[in-house]
C-alpha positions in Angstrom: -43.3 -60.7 -56.5 -45.9 -58.0 -57.6 -48.8 -60.1 -56.7 -47.6 -60.7 -53.1 -46.9 -57.0 -52.9 -50.6 -56.2 -53.6 -51.8 -58.6 -51.1 -49.5 -57.0 -48.5 -50.8 -53.7 -49.5 -54.3 -54.9 -48.8 -53.4 -56.3 -45.5 -51.6 -53.1 -44.6 -54.8 -51.1 -45.4 -56.7 -53.2 -42.9 -54.1 -53.1 -40.3 -54.0 -49.1 -40.5 -57.9 -49.0 -40.4 -57.8 -51.2 -37.1 -55.1 -49.1 -35.7 -57.2 -46.0 -36.3 -60.3 -47.6 -34.6 -58.2 -48.9 -31.7 -56.5 -45.6 -31.1 -59.8 -43.9 -30.6 -60.9 -46.4 -28.0 -59.3 -46.2 -24.7 -59.6 -49.7 -22.9 -57.5 -50.8 -20.0 -55.5 -53.1 -22.2 -54.7 -51.9 -26.1 -52.6 -53.8 -28.6 -51.0 -51.7 -31.4 -49.0 -52.3 -34.6 -45.9 -49.9 -34.9 -45.6 -48.1 -38.2 -43.0 -46.7 -40.3 -44.1 -43.2 -41.3 -47.3 -43.8 -43.6 -47.0 -47.5 -44.5 -50.1 -47.5 -47.1 -49.4 -46.5 -50.7 -51.8 -43.9 -51.9 -52.5 -43.4 -55.5 -54.8 -41.6 -57.9 -56.1 -44.9 -59.5 -55.7 -48.7 -58.8 -52.5 -49.9 -60.5 -52.2 -52.7 -63.2 -51.4 -56.2 -61.9 -48.3 -57.1 -63.3 -46.8 -60.6 -63.8 -50.2 -62.2 -63.2 -52.0 -65.0 -65.2 -55.1 -62.9 -64.9 -55.6 -60.2 -67.6 -55.9 -56.7 -66.0 -59.4 -54.9 -66.3 -59.5 -52.3 -69.1 -58.8 -48.9 -67.7 -59.3 -45.6 -69.2 -56.1 -44.0 -70.3 -54.7 -41.5 -68.2 -52.7 -38.2 -68.9 -51.7 -37.7 -65.2 -48.7 -39.7 -63.6 -49.7 -41.7 -60.5 -48.2 -40.7 -56.9 -47.3 -43.5 -54.5 -45.8 -43.4 -51.0 -43.2 -45.6 -49.9 -44.1 -48.6 -48.0 -42.2 -50.8 -45.4 -42.6 -54.0 -43.6 -42.6 -53.2 -40.0 -41.1 -56.6 -38.8 -38.2 -56.2 -41.3 -37.5 -52.5 -40.2 -37.4 -53.4 -36.7 -34.9 -56.4 -37.5 -32.6 -54.0 -39.4 -32.8 -51.6 -36.6 -31.8 -54.1 -33.9 -29.4 -56.2 -35.8 -27.9 -54.2 -38.6 -27.9 -50.3 -37.3 -25.3 -50.6 -34.6 -21.8 -52.2 -34.7 -21.4 -52.5 -30.8 -24.4 -53.4 -28.6 -22.7 -51.4 -25.8 -24.4 -48.4 -27.3 -27.8 -49.3 -26.1 -26.9 -47.7 -22.5 -25.6 -44.5 -24.5 -28.9 -44.4 -26.3 -31.2 -45.0 -23.4 -29.5 -42.6 -21.1 -29.5 -39.9 -23.7 -33.2 -40.5 -24.0 -33.6 -40.1 -20.3 -31.5 -36.9 -20.4 -33.7 -35.4 -22.9 -36.8 -36.1 -20.8 -35.1 -34.5 -17.8 -34.2 -31.5 -19.9 -37.7 -31.2 -21.3 -39.0 -31.2 -17.6 -36.5 -28.6 -16.6 -37.5 -26.4 -19.5 -41.1 -26.6 -19.1 -40.9 -26.1 -15.3 -39.0 -22.7 -16.1 -41.4 -21.5 -18.7 -44.4 -22.4 -16.4 -42.8 -20.8 -13.3 -42.7 -24.1 -11.4 -40.0 -24.8 -8.8 -39.2 -28.5 -9.1 -36.3 -30.8 -7.9 -33.6 -31.3 -10.5 -34.4 -34.3 -12.5 -32.0 -37.2 -12.2 -31.3 -40.7 -13.9 -31.0 -43.8 -11.7 -29.8 -47.2 -13.0 -30.3 -50.5 -11.1 -29.5 -54.1 -12.0 -31.6 -57.1 -10.8 -29.5 -60.4 -11.2 -32.2 -62.4 -9.6 -34.7 -61.5 -12.1 -32.3 -60.7 -15.0 -33.5 -57.3 -15.5 -31.9 -54.0 -15.7 -33.9 -50.9 -14.8 -33.2 -47.2 -16.1 -35.4 -44.7 -14.5 -35.6 -41.0 -14.9 -37.6 -38.2 -13.2 -38.4 -36.5 -16.6 -41.2 -35.2 -18.3 -42.9 -38.6 -18.7 -45.3 -39.5 -21.4 -49.1 -39.6 -22.0 -50.8 -42.5 -24.0 -50.9 -40.6 -27.1 -47.1 -40.0 -26.7 -46.4 -43.5 -26.1 -48.2 -44.5 -29.4 -46.6 -41.8 -31.4 -43.0 -41.8 -30.0 -42.5 -45.4 -29.3 -45.0 -47.0 -31.7 -44.0 -45.0 -34.7 -40.4 -45.9 -35.8 -38.2 -43.1 -36.9 -40.6 -40.6 -35.2 -38.4 -38.5 -33.0 -40.2 -37.0 -29.9 -37.3 -34.6 -29.2 -37.4 -33.3 -32.7 -41.2 -32.7 -32.4 -40.7 -31.0 -29.1 -38.3 -28.7 -30.6 -40.6 -28.0 -33.6 -43.4 -27.3 -31.3 -41.2 -24.9 -29.5 -40.3 -23.0 -32.8 -37.2 -21.1 -33.3 -35.3 -19.1 -30.8 -35.5 -21.6 -27.9 -32.0 -21.2 -26.4 -32.1 -22.8 -23.1 -32.5 -26.4 -24.3 -30.0 -28.9 -25.3 -31.8 -32.0 -26.4 -29.8 -34.8 -27.9 -32.3 -37.2 -29.8 -32.8 -36.6 -33.5 -33.4 -39.8 -35.4 -36.1 -41.6 -33.5 -34.5 -45.0 -33.4 -32.5 -44.8 -30.3 -35.0 -46.4 -28.0 -35.2 -49.6 -30.1 -31.2 -50.2 -29.3 -32.7 -51.7 -26.1 -33.5 -54.8 -28.1 -29.9 -55.3 -28.8 -29.5 -56.7 -25.1 -33.1 -57.5 -24.3 -35.8 -59.6 -25.7 -38.5 -57.9 -23.8 -38.9 -54.1 -23.0 -41.4 -52.6 -20.3 -41.8 -48.9 -20.1 -43.6 -47.5 -17.2 -44.4 -43.9 -17.3 -46.2 -41.0 -15.7 -46.7 -37.5 -17.6 -46.1 -34.4 -15.8 -49.5 -33.3 -17.0 -52.1 -32.9 -14.3 -54.1 -36.0 -13.4 -52.2 -38.2 -15.6 -52.3 -42.0 -15.0 -49.2 -44.2 -14.7 -49.0 -46.4 -17.9 -47.2 -49.4 -19.1 -46.1 -50.1 -22.4 -44.8 -53.6 -23.4 -43.2 -55.2 -26.5 -41.0 -58.0 -27.4 -39.7 -56.5 -30.5 -42.3 -58.2 -32.8 -44.8 -56.4 -34.9 -47.0 -55.0 -32.0 -47.0 -53.6 -28.4 -49.4 -53.2 -25.6 -50.4 -50.3 -23.5 -52.2 -50.8 -20.3 -52.6 -48.7 -16.8 -49.7 -49.9 -14.5 -51.0 -51.8 -11.5 -47.5 -52.9 -10.1 -48.0 -50.7 -7.2 -44.5 -49.2 -7.7 -45.8 -45.6 -8.0 -43.5 -43.1 -9.9 -43.0 -39.9 -7.7 -44.1 -37.0 -9.7 -43.5 -37.7 -13.2 -40.8 -39.7 -15.1 -40.2 -43.0 -17.0 -38.9 -46.3 -16.0 -37.5 -48.8 -18.5 -37.4 -52.4 -17.5 -35.1 -54.5 -19.8 -35.7 -58.2 -19.6 -32.1 -59.2 -20.9 -31.0 -61.9 -23.4 -29.2 -64.9 -22.0 -25.9 -63.8 -23.5 -26.4 -60.2 -22.0 -25.9 -61.0 -18.4 -22.8 -59.1 -18.1 -24.7 -55.8 -18.2 -26.1 -57.0 -14.9 -22.6 -56.2 -13.3 -22.3 -52.7 -11.8 -18.9 -52.6 -13.0 -19.7 -53.0 -16.5 -22.4 -50.5 -16.3 -20.3 -48.1 -14.6 -17.6 -48.5 -17.3 -20.1 -47.8 -20.2 -21.6 -44.7 -18.3 -18.0 -43.3 -17.8 -17.3 -43.8 -21.3 -20.6 -42.5 -23.1 -22.5 -40.6 -20.7 -19.9 -38.9 -18.2 -20.8 -35.5 -18.9 -24.5 -35.6 -19.0 -26.0 -32.6 -17.4 -28.1 -34.5 -14.9 -27.1 -36.6 -12.1 -26.6 -40.5 -13.0 -26.9 -42.6 -10.2 -26.0 -46.5 -10.2 -27.1 -49.0 -7.6 -24.1 -50.5 -6.1 -23.3 -53.1 -3.5 -20.1 -52.1 -1.5 -18.2 -53.7 1.2 -17.0 -51.1 3.9 -14.8 -51.7 7.0 -15.5 -50.6 10.4 -14.2 -50.9 13.8 -16.5 -52.7 16.3 -15.9 -53.8 20.0 -14.4 -57.2 20.2 -16.6 -59.1 22.5 -14.3 -62.1 22.7 -11.2 -60.2 23.7 -13.1 -58.0 25.9 -14.5 -60.7 28.3 -11.6 -60.4 30.6 -11.4 -56.6 30.4 -10.5 -55.0 33.7 -12.3 -51.7 35.0 -10.7 -48.8 33.4 -9.0 -50.4 30.6 -9.8 -49.3 27.1 -12.0 -51.7 25.3 -10.4 -53.6 22.4 -11.6 -53.2 18.8 -11.8 -55.3 15.7 -12.5 -54.7 11.9 -15.5 -56.2 10.5 -16.8 -55.9 6.9 -20.1 -54.6 6.3 -22.2 -54.7 2.9 -23.6 -51.4 2.1 -26.2 -50.8 -0.7 -27.2 -47.6 -2.4 -27.0 -45.4 -5.4 -23.7 -43.8 -6.2 -23.2 -40.7 -8.4 -21.2 -41.6 -11.6 -20.9 -38.1 -13.6 -18.8 -36.3 -11.2 -16.6 -34.4 -13.7 -18.0 -31.1 -15.4 -17.5 -30.3 -19.0 -15.2 -27.5 -18.9 -15.2 -27.1 -22.8 -18.8 -25.8 -22.4 -17.7 -22.9 -20.0 -16.2 -19.6 -21.1 -12.3 -19.8 -21.0 -12.1 -16.8 -19.0 -14.2 -18.6 -16.1 -11.9 -21.6 -16.1 -8.9 -21.8 -14.0 -5.6 -23.6 -14.5 -6.2 -26.1 -11.9 -9.7 -26.9 -13.3 -8.1 -27.6 -16.6 -5.5 -29.8 -15.0 -8.1 -31.7 -13.0 -10.2 -32.2 -16.1 -7.3 -33.5 -18.0 -6.3 -36.1 -15.3 -10.0 -37.2 -14.9 -11.2 -37.4 -18.3 -8.3 -39.2 -19.6 -7.7 -41.3 -16.7 -4.1 -40.1 -16.0 -3.7 -38.8 -12.4 0.1 -38.8 -12.7 0.6 -36.6 -15.7 0.4 -32.8 -15.8 -0.4 -31.3 -19.2 2.5 -29.3 -20.8 -0.1 -26.8 -22.5 -3.7 -26.6 -23.2 -5.8 -24.8 -25.6 -9.7 -23.7 -25.1 -11.5 -22.3 -27.8 -15.0 -21.8 -29.5 -15.4 -22.2 -33.3 -18.4 -20.0 -34.4 -19.7 -18.7 -37.9 -20.0 -21.4 -40.6 -19.5 -24.2 -38.4 -20.1 -24.1 -34.4 -17.6 -26.2 -32.4 -16.3 -26.2 -28.8 -13.2 -27.9 -27.8 -10.3 -28.1 -25.3 -6.8 -29.7 -26.4 -3.9 -30.8 -24.3 -0.2 -31.7 -24.7 0.5 -34.4 -22.3 3.4 -34.0 -20.1 4.8 -37.4 -21.0 4.2 -40.0 -23.8 1.3 -41.9 -23.2 2.0 -45.5 -22.5 0.1 -47.0 -25.3 2.3 -44.8 -27.8 5.5 -46.0 -26.2 5.1 -49.3 -28.1 3.3 -48.1 -31.2 3.7 -44.3 -32.1 0.4 -44.8 -34.1 -1.3 -47.4 -31.9 -5.0 -47.6 -32.9 -6.0 -47.9 -29.3 -4.7 -44.8 -28.3 -7.7 -42.6 -28.7 -6.6 -39.2 -28.3 -9.5 -37.0 -29.5 -13.0 -37.6 -28.0 -15.9 -36.5 -30.3 -19.0 -35.5 -28.2 -22.5 -34.2 -29.4 -24.4 -32.2 -26.8 -22.3 -33.8 -23.9 -22.7 -37.3 -25.2 -19.7 -39.5 -26.1 -19.9 -40.6 -29.8 -16.7 -41.9 -30.8 -12.8 -41.6 -30.3 -11.8 -43.4 -33.5 -12.4 -40.7 -36.2 -9.0 -40.7 -38.3 -10.2 -37.6 -40.3 -10.9 -35.3 -37.2 -7.0 -35.2 -36.4 -4.0 -36.2 -38.7 -2.1 -39.0 -37.3 1.1 -36.9 -36.8 -0.8 -35.2 -33.9 -1.7 -38.6 -32.3 -0.2 -37.6 -28.9 -2.4 -34.5 -28.7 -5.4 -35.1 -26.4 -8.5 -33.4 -26.3 -12.4 -33.0 -26.5 -14.4 -31.9 -29.5 -18.1 -31.1 -29.2 -20.1 -29.9 -32.1 -23.7 -30.2 -33.3 -23.0 -29.7 -36.9 -21.1 -32.9 -37.4 -22.6 -35.2 -40.1 -23.0 -38.5 -38.0 -25.0 -41.5 -39.3 -28.0 -42.7 -37.6 -26.2 -45.1 -35.2 -23.9 -42.0 -34.2 -21.1 -44.1 -34.7 -19.8 -43.1 -38.3 -18.6 -39.7 -39.2 -19.4 -38.8 -42.7 -17.0 -36.9 -44.9 -18.0 -33.3 -45.4 -16.9 -29.6 -45.5 -17.7 -29.3 -41.9 -15.2 -32.1 -40.9 -12.5 -30.2 -42.9 -12.9 -26.9 -41.3 -12.9 -28.5 -37.7 -9.6 -30.3 -38.8 -7.9 -27.4 -40.0 -8.7 -25.5 -36.6 -7.7 -28.4 -34.5 -4.3 -28.6 -36.5 -3.9 -24.7 -36.1 -4.5 -24.8 -32.4 -2.2 -27.7 -31.8 0.6 -26.0 -33.7 0.0 -22.8 -31.6 0.6 -24.8 -28.4 3.6 -26.3 -29.6 5.0 -22.9 -30.6 4.0 -21.6 -27.2 6.3 -24.3 -25.6 9.1 -23.5 -28.0 8.9 -19.9 -27.2 8.9 -20.4 -23.4 11.7 -18.9 -21.4 12.4 -22.1 -20.0 14.2 -24.0 -22.8 14.0 -27.3 -21.0 10.4 -27.5 -21.5 10.8 -27.9 -25.3 13.6 -30.3 -25.0 11.4 -32.4 -22.9 8.6 -31.9 -25.5 11.1 -32.9 -28.4 12.4 -35.9 -26.6 8.9 -37.4 -26.2 7.1 -36.1 -29.3 9.7 -34.9 -31.8 9.4 -38.0 -34.0 5.7 -37.0 -34.7 6.6 -33.8 -36.0 8.9 -35.4 -38.5 6.1 -37.4 -39.6 4.3 -34.2 -40.1 6.8 -33.0 -42.3 6.3 -36.2 -44.5 2.6 -36.5 -44.5 1.3 -32.9 -44.1 2.0 -30.6 -47.2 -0.2 -28.0 -46.1 1.5 -27.3 -42.8 5.0 -28.4 -43.6 6.3 -24.8 -43.5 4.7 -24.3 -40.1 6.2 -27.6 -38.6 9.8 -27.1 -40.0 11.0 -24.4 -37.4 9.8 -26.5 -34.7 12.3 -29.2 -35.8 15.5 -30.0 -33.4 18.9 -31.7 -34.3 22.4 -32.2 -33.2 24.9 -30.9 -35.5 28.8 -30.6 -35.8 28.7 -27.3 -33.9 26.1 -27.7 -31.3 27.9 -30.2 -29.2 25.5 -31.5 -26.5 22.8 -29.1 -27.4 20.0 -29.1 -29.9 19.8 -26.7 -32.9 17.1 -25.5 -34.8 16.8 -24.8 -38.6 16.3 -21.1 -37.8 19.6 -21.0 -35.7 21.4 -23.1 -38.4 20.5 -20.3 -41.0 21.4 -17.3 -38.7 25.0 -18.8 -38.3 25.6 -19.7 -41.9 28.8 -18.0 -43.1 28.6 -15.8 -45.9 28.5 -17.4 -49.3 27.0 -20.8 -48.1 24.0 -21.5 -50.2 22.7 -24.8 -48.9 21.8 -26.7 -45.7 23.7 -29.8 -45.3 23.0 -33.0 -43.3 24.6 -36.4 -42.9 23.2 -39.7 -41.8 24.4 -41.9 -39.1 23.5 -44.3 -36.3 23.8 -41.8 -33.8 25.6 -38.6 -33.2 29.1 -40.0 -32.6 28.8 -42.1 -35.9 27.5 -39.2 -37.9 30.3 -36.9 -37.0 32.9 -39.7 -37.9 31.6 -39.7 -41.5 34.5 -38.4 -43.9 32.1 -36.3 -45.6 31.6 -33.9 -42.7 35.1 -32.8 -43.2 34.4 -31.6 -46.6 32.2 -29.0 -45.1 33.5 -28.4 -41.6 37.0 -27.4 -43.2 35.1 -24.5 -44.9 33.3 -23.5 -41.8 30.0 -25.0 -42.6 27.7 -26.5 -40.1 26.4 -30.2 -40.8 23.1 -31.4 -39.1 23.2 -35.0 -38.1 20.3 -37.2 -39.1 20.3 -40.0 -36.5 17.2 -41.9 -37.3 15.9 -43.7 -40.4 12.8 -41.3 -40.3 15.3 -38.2 -40.4 16.3 -39.1 -44.2 12.7 -39.6 -45.3 11.9 -36.3 -43.4 14.6 -34.3 -45.2 13.8 -35.7 -48.6 10.3 -34.3 -48.1 11.3 -31.0 -46.6 13.8 -30.3 -49.6 14.1 -26.4 -48.6 13.9 -24.1 -45.8 13.8 -20.2 -46.1 14.9 -20.5 -49.9 18.0 -22.7 -49.0 18.1 -26.1 -50.3 18.3 -29.1 -47.9 21.4 -31.2 -49.2 22.6 -34.7 -48.2 26.3 -34.3 -47.9 26.9 -38.1 -48.3 25.4 -38.1 -51.8 27.7 -38.2 -55.0 28.4 -35.0 -56.7 28.4 -32.7 -53.9 29.4 -29.3 -55.3 30.2 -26.4 -53.2 30.4 -23.0 -54.3 34.0 -22.4 -54.5 34.2 -25.2 -56.8 32.6 -23.6 -59.9 35.8 -21.5 -60.8 37.8 -22.7 -63.6 41.1 -23.0 -61.7 39.3 -25.6 -59.3 37.9 -27.5 -62.4 41.3 -27.8 -64.1 43.0 -28.9 -60.9 40.4 -31.7 -60.5 40.9 -32.8 -64.2 44.7 -33.0 -63.5 44.3 -35.2 -60.5 41.8 -37.4 -62.3 44.4 -37.7 -65.1 47.3 -38.2 -62.6 45.6 -41.0 -60.6 43.8 -42.5 -63.5 45.7 -45.8 -62.9 44.7 -45.9 -59.3 41.1 -45.4 -60.2 41.1 -48.1 -62.8 42.8 -50.5 -60.4 40.3 -50.0 -57.5 37.3 -50.2 -60.0 38.5 -53.6 -61.1 39.4 -54.9 -57.5 36.0 -53.6 -56.0 33.7 -54.7 -59.0 30.3 -55.5 -57.4 31.0 -53.6 -54.3 31.0 -50.0 -55.6 29.3 -48.4 -58.7 32.5 -46.4 -59.4 35.6 -44.7 -58.0 36.1 -41.0 -58.3 38.7 -38.3 -57.4 37.6 -35.8 -54.7 39.3 -32.6 -53.7 37.0 -32.0 -50.8 38.5 -34.7 -48.4 40.9 -33.5 -46.0 41.8 -35.9 -43.3 40.5 -39.3 -44.7 42.1 -41.1 -47.6 38.6 -42.4 -49.0 34.9 -42.1 -48.4 31.7 -44.0 -49.6 28.8 -41.8 -50.8 25.5 -42.7 -52.4 24.2 -41.9 -55.7 21.6 -39.2 -56.2 18.7 -41.6 -55.7 20.4 -44.0 -53.4 19.6 -44.8 -49.6 21.9 -44.0 -46.9 23.5 -46.9 -44.9 21.4 -46.4 -41.9 18.1 -46.5 -44.1 19.5 -49.6 -45.8 19.8 -51.5 -42.4 16.3 -50.5 -41.5 15.0 -51.6 -44.9 17.0 -54.9 -44.5 15.5 -55.5 -41.2 12.1 -54.7 -42.7 12.6 -57.3 -45.6 13.8 -60.0 -43.1 10.9 -59.5 -41.1 8.5 -60.0 -44.0 10.5 -62.9 -45.4 11.3 -61.2 -48.7 14.4 -60.1 -50.3 14.6 -56.8 -52.3 18.0 -57.0 -53.4 19.0 -53.7 -51.7 22.9 -54.5 -51.9 22.7 -54.4 -55.7 20.2 -51.4 -55.8 22.3 -49.3 -53.6 26.1 -49.7 -54.4 27.9 -46.8 -53.2 30.5 -44.6 -54.9 34.1 -44.6 -53.6 35.8 -41.1 -53.5 39.6 -41.1 -52.9 41.7 -38.2 -51.4 44.6 -37.7 -53.9 46.4 -35.6 -51.4 46.5 -38.2 -48.6 49.8 -40.2 -47.9 47.9 -43.7 -48.0 46.6 -42.9 -51.6 50.0 -42.0 -52.5 51.3 -45.2 -51.2 48.8 -47.1 -52.9 49.9 -45.5 -56.2 53.5 -46.4 -55.8 52.5 -50.0 -55.0 50.5 -50.3 -58.0 53.3 -48.8 -60.2 55.8 -51.3 -58.7 53.5 -54.5 -58.7 49.8 -54.3 -59.1 49.6 -58.0 -59.1 51.1 -58.4 -55.9 49.1 -59.8 -52.9 50.3 -56.9 -50.7 48.8 -54.3 -53.1 45.5 -55.9 -53.2 45.3 -56.2 -49.3 46.4 -52.5 -48.9 43.7 -51.4 -51.3 41.1 -53.6 -49.6 41.9 -52.3 -46.2 41.5 -48.7 -47.4 38.0 -49.6 -48.7 37.2 -51.5 -45.5 38.2 -48.3 -43.5 36.2 -46.0 -45.7 33.2 -48.2 -45.2 33.3 -48.1 -41.5 33.8 -44.5 -41.2 31.0 -43.8 -43.8 28.6 -45.8 -41.9 28.6 -48.9 -43.9 28.8 -52.5 -42.7 32.1 -54.4 -43.3 30.9 -57.8 -44.5 34.1 -59.7 -44.6 35.0 -59.0 -40.9 37.4 -62.0 -40.8 39.4 -60.7 -43.9 39.4 -57.2 -42.4 40.9 -58.4 -39.2 43.4 -60.4 -41.0 44.5 -57.6 -42.9 44.9 -55.3 -39.9 47.0 -58.0 -38.1 49.3 -58.2 -41.1 49.6 -54.6 -41.2 50.6 -54.4 -37.4 53.3 -57.3 -38.0 54.9 -55.7 -41.2 55.0 -52.3 -39.3 56.7 -53.8 -36.3 59.0 -55.9 -38.5 60.2 -52.9 -40.5 61.4 -51.0 -37.4 63.3 -54.0 -36.4 62.1 -53.4 -32.9 60.1 -56.5 -32.2 62.1 -59.8 -31.3 61.1 -62.9 -29.6 62.0 -63.1 -26.0 64.5 -65.9 -25.0 64.5 -67.4 -21.5 68.0 -68.9 -20.4 68.2 -71.4 -17.6 70.6 -70.2 -15.0 73.0 -72.6 -13.2 73.1 -72.9 -9.3 76.7 -71.4 -9.2 75.5 -68.3 -11.2 72.7 -67.7 -8.7 75.2 -67.8 -5.9 77.7 -65.5 -7.5 75.0 -63.0 -8.4 73.8 -63.0 -4.6 77.4 -62.3 -3.4 77.7 -59.4 -5.9 74.5 -58.0 -4.6 75.6 -58.2 -0.9 78.9 -56.5 -1.7 77.0 -53.5 -3.2 74.7 -53.2 -0.3 77.5 -53.0 2.1 79.3 -50.4 0.1 76.2 -48.4 -0.3 75.8 -48.5 3.8 79.4 -47.3 4.1 78.7 -44.1 1.9 75.7 -43.1 3.6 77.7 -43.2 6.9 80.3 -41.2 5.6 77.8 -38.6 4.2 76.2 -38.3 7.6 79.5 -37.0 9.2 79.3 -33.1 8.4 81.8 -30.4 9.5 79.4 -29.5 12.2 79.4 -32.8 13.9 83.3 -33.0 13.8 83.5 -29.6 15.5 81.2 -30.9 18.3 83.6 -33.9 18.8 86.5 -31.8 19.0 
C-alpha cells in the first residue's frame, strides 16, 4: 500500500509540473488536470519506504518533525462528489441556477462600483430534446481563462468566496450564494458531458469553451461555434445521460424551478412550447357569404414558442414588515404554498438579529391543510420552508419547528444555519436552537392574538381545526406547557353548547374548591351521563369533559393549572374537601359495616370483572358506578388501545390489567332492595340476576362496554315481565267468535239508539221563541 502511494506521489509531482508548464502556455486548445487543493505532499526530508523488500538508505537522525500536506486522488474525489454528495439529483438545477445568480449578482455589483449602466442580468433555460441537451445561460459576469482553470478546474475552490474575500469586509450590497465550490459538479448527476461557453465582462475578452466528461481532465479552447454571447455571460450545455431524459420536459424543469429557485432575485425564463387558440375566418363557411353578412369565424390551435418568466413572486420576508400590505401577505401565502382558496387567519413577520440573523414570515392557515386531514403528522406536509439567500434548501427539518406546530406554515431565511456541503442536511447547533425558540414564540403569539380577538368565532374555528395539535403540545413540549394551557378549550357540565377555557373554569370555581375535575367519555353526551359527574355537580363543582383518547394523556401531562391540581373524577378514591371531617369519616365507616354483606356478595359474584367493591357517599342519583384505579386507563382509552392491539395483531391483556372498582350508593333504593334479597336468599337466581343487572347498568353509564349483551337483554326482559305481573295489569287478550244471531241483535240495538238520539235532538231544537212565533 505504501509503495503504491509513493509511486502515486511521484506521478502527482510530474502532473503538477506539467500543469504549471501548460498553464503558462496559451494555445488554441489546452488540456488540464483538475486539482484538489495542493495534492502534492511536501516534506522536509524524503520519508522511509515502509513495507518494502528493499532496505531503506541510511539517513541522518532528525530532531525536527516532518510536515506533510494531505493528498487526494482527483478521479476518486470527483466520483464522491457526483455519486455520494447529493441524495437527490434534482438539486443539480438548484446548484447551477444558484451559480448563475451569483454571476449575475457579481455583474450587478461591479457595474454599480464602476458607474456603468447595464441591463439587468437574467437567466435562461432551454431544453433541446432532439440533441438530448439542456442549456442554462446567464448574462452575468462571465469568466476569463484563468478563472476557468481556477474555478472549474480546482475542486472545492469557491469563486464566490474568493470574490467576497477580494472585496473585503463591509461590502453590504451583495448577496452571493456559493460557498463550498462543489455545486458546479452536480451537473454530472444528470450529464455525462458538460460544456461551458463563457465570455468575461473584462474588455476584449475572448469567448472560451470549457469541456469535460467528469474524468480526470478538462479542455479549454476558444469557442468557434458562431453562437456569440451578447455582452458577457456563461452558457452551460449539459449532454444528458440516457436515464435523465425527463429533465428535457419543460414541465419538470418548471417544477424544480418553482421549488428551489422561485425567489431568486434575477429573472429566470424557461423556453416553452405552448398552444394558443385564436379566431380566424372560416373560408369554407364563407364561400356562400352574401354581401353585407358578417364573416363566420372558427377557432384554430396555434403553437407558440418562447421564453416565459418563472419566478413571479417576490420574497416578502426580505422586506421591512411596515412596507408590506395585508393583501401582499395574503397573495404571498396563496402563491408560495399553492393554496389559492385559503385565507390565512394570522401572520407574523419578524427579523431576528444579534447572535443569530434570521428573517421569517409565519402563517396560521384558515383551514386544515388537506394532507393533514388524513394524518395529523404527515411527513409530506412540509410546513416550514428553509431558504438561504433566497434559494430553497429543504422543508423536512424536524428540529426547526416542533411537530405540534405542524399546521403552521412559513418561510425561514438565514445565512447562519449550519448546512452540510450538499445543503440538504441541517446540523444540530446552538443556532438551530435559537431559531426554534423564536419560531415557537411567534407561533404562540399568533394563536394568542386569535384567542383575544373580539370575534370569538375565529378562535372556535381555529380550535376545531387545530385544537388537537395544542393538546399534543401539552404532552410533548415541557418548556411551553404553561403557555399552551390557557389556549385549551373544553365542553363542561356547565358550558352547555359553548366551549370553556381553564381560565374561565378557575374564575367560576366556588369557594372551597381546591382542584380542577374532568371525566372521560365517548362524546359530550356520554361523559355527562357518567355517575361520577353527580358526585361533583351536587356540590356545585364544574366538570370538564374529555371526549378524545388524546385528552386523557394530555391531562396526565398537564397535572396542574395555576396551583390547582387537575384530577380525574373517575379514579378510585376521589376525595372532596368536605370529606375530611371526623363526622363524614365515621358515617362512611358505619355504612361500610352495615352493607358489608352486600359488598362481599358482589365481590364474589363479580370476581374477575372488578377489582373490588366499595361504599361511596358521593353518589346521589345512581345506585352504582365503575371507576378506575389510580393508574388505570379510562374505558375510552381502553377501547383505543384495544383497537391498536388488534391492528398490530398482539394481545396486551388490557382487560386483566385495567379491572374497574365498583362503588355502590347505600342510600339508593335499588341497593336497599339488593340487601333485602341477599338477606332473604342470597343463593336465589333472582338475587344474582338483580345484582348483575345493577352491574351492567353501572358499566353502561360509566362508559364501559357490556360484554354479555345477550344476558343483559334477557335480564331486562325478565324485569319487565316481573314488574307487569306483580301489578296484575297485564292479561292475555281472548278473541271470542260471535254468532250470526248476536251480530243481528247488536245491529238492531244500535239502530234503536240512533233513532232515540235523533228524536232528542229535534225536541231540543224547539225553543220557547219558536213556540211563540207559531202561536
